[in-house]
C-alpha positions in Angstrom: 8.0 45.1 -8.0 6.8 44.1 -4.5 5.0 41.1 -5.8 8.1 39.8 -7.6 10.3 40.3 -4.5 7.7 38.5 -2.3 7.6 35.6 -4.9 11.4 35.3 -4.9 11.4 35.3 -1.1 8.9 32.4 -1.0 10.9 30.5 -3.6 14.1 31.0 -1.6 12.5 29.8 1.6 11.2 26.7 -0.2 14.6 25.9 -1.6 16.3 26.4 1.8 13.8 24.1 3.4 15.1 21.2 1.2 13.1 18.6 -0.7 9.5 17.8 0.2 8.9 14.8 2.4 7.8 11.7 0.7 4.1 11.0 0.7 3.3 7.8 2.5 -0.1 6.2 3.2 -1.1 2.8 4.4 -4.0 1.1 2.6 -5.8 -2.0 3.8 -8.5 -4.2 2.4 -10.3 -7.0 4.2 -12.4 -9.6 2.4 -12.9 -13.2 1.4 -9.9 -15.4 1.2 -10.7 -15.9 -2.5 -9.3 -12.4 -3.2 -8.9 -8.9 -2.0 -7.5 -5.8 -3.8 -5.9 -2.7 -2.3 -5.3 0.3 -4.5 -3.0 3.3 -3.8 -4.0 6.8 -4.9 -3.2 7.6 -8.6 0.5 8.0 -9.3 1.6 6.4 -6.0 3.4 3.1 -5.9 2.5 0.2 -3.7 5.1 -1.6 -1.6 5.5 -3.5 1.7 2.7 -6.0 1.1 1.4 -7.9 4.2 -1.4 -10.5 4.3 -3.0 -11.5 7.6 -6.2 -13.1 8.9 -9.1 -10.7 8.7 -8.7 -9.6 12.3 -5.0 -8.8 11.7 -3.5 -11.9 13.4 -0.8 -13.8 11.4 -1.9 -16.5 9.0 -1.2 -20.1 9.9 2.2 -21.4 8.8 0.7 -23.7 6.2 -1.4 -21.0 4.5 -0.1 -20.3 1.0 -0.7 -16.7 -0.1 -0.4 -15.4 -3.7 -0.1 -11.7 -4.6 -0.1 -9.9 -7.9 0.1 -6.4 -9.3 -3.2 -4.8 -10.2 -2.4 -2.1 -12.7 0.4 0.3 -11.6 -1.1 1.3 -8.3 -2.7 -1.8 -6.7 -2.0 -5.3 -5.3 -4.3 -8.3 -5.1 -3.9 -11.2 -2.7 -5.7 -14.5 -2.2 -5.2 -17.8 -0.3 -4.1 -20.5 -2.7 -5.3 -23.9 -1.3 -3.4 -27.0 -2.2 -4.0 -30.7 -1.6 -4.3 -31.4 2.2 -3.9 -27.7 3.0 -5.7 -26.3 6.1 -9.0 -24.5 5.3 -8.6 -20.8 4.6 -9.5 -18.3 7.2 -13.0 -16.7 7.0 -11.4 -13.4 5.9 -8.0 -12.0 5.0 -6.6 -8.5 5.3 -4.2 -7.1 2.7 -2.1 -4.1 3.8 0.2 -2.1 1.6 2.3 1.0 1.9 1.8 3.6 -0.8 4.7 6.0 -1.4 5.4 8.6 -4.1 9.1 7.8 -4.2 10.3 11.3 -3.4 
C-alpha cells in the first residue's frame, strides 16, 4: 500500500506542476554555398530558419537563398546564383530552431 500511495503522490505533484516545458534546441550547419542541411532530433520539428555567411554575418542584399524541407525533421539551404548575381560567399551557415510543439 505504501508504494501505491507514494506513486499517487508523485502523480499528483506532476499534475500540480502543470504541463512540461517545450523542448527547444538550436541546430546549425556550416558548409559550401552549394548546399547545407541541418537536422533536428527525431520527432522534433524545425522552424525559424536563418541563413548567414559562414562566419555568422548577414548575407549580401543581392544573395538569393533557397530553402527546402529535408524529410520531416530537416531543412536544406543553398545560394541560388542568377545572371549577374554577386559571387556566393565561401561558406554559408544554416541555423534552425527545433521544438517538440508542447
